[in-house]
Phi, psi and omega in degrees: 000320181293324176298315179297311181302320177302311176302314180301306180299318184296315182293324179294318182292328175286329174296314175300318185291321177293315177303315181288327178299321179293333179273356178093349177290137176229158186299326180296346182284342188257003190223142172238132180238137172235153177217148170230148178231157171269173175296149177289131179285165178300336176279357182090358181271140176232128179279138182225138174253131184242134171239124176248126177248110179264133187299148185307137178078000176248160173218160174239156179286131177289176178227104011270153179291325184070032172214120179304329178291337185239009181301329174296343186268359187303146171288130184227140180257129176227138166258136179233144167245099195067234185260353182275133176280134180260151175290129177216142175258112182257126184258078180293131186289162177284133186273170179271139178282126174246144178232122174244109189063240179256006181264128177246138178203163183259139184228166166243135178222158178073225177246129179239129175239135184208162183248157176219155179237119183257140177273113175255154178290152180296136178087348179278109177235012176278167183297151180244159171262127176259125181245123180244114178275126179225162172226109188263142175217154180207123170058042179083359178250122181249136178272167171298151178302150176214165180237126176259130174240128182226157177273139175250123185287000000 
């Protein structure tokens, strides 16, 4: 019964996502991301503080979501130097538990701050691109997935 409810909820969310995607709305329109960084260490590692501000009455899926049905919607952080993905250890915060029917999953809402440590190539001191993949929902409406990109000094 729970599985059937999960499938119905998932189908409803997908339909809403498709309808909103046709309207041109994307999840990144409901999220603002900022990043600050520390000086690169002698070991080539750089600490970065990431802040995500989710628009009021909206939420994004946490990482981990802690629901098999929604794991693909988890917020994900990637650091890029040009087109190259860099190795990074991201300390995602624990999300708030949300319950829809009998389905429970974790979300972020409001402002969330967390840390990452990026492995930089020796001698690389230039800016990086931070890409944050998000899926935004509010009141049973979910937008198409989106990516927020910001420069990390």
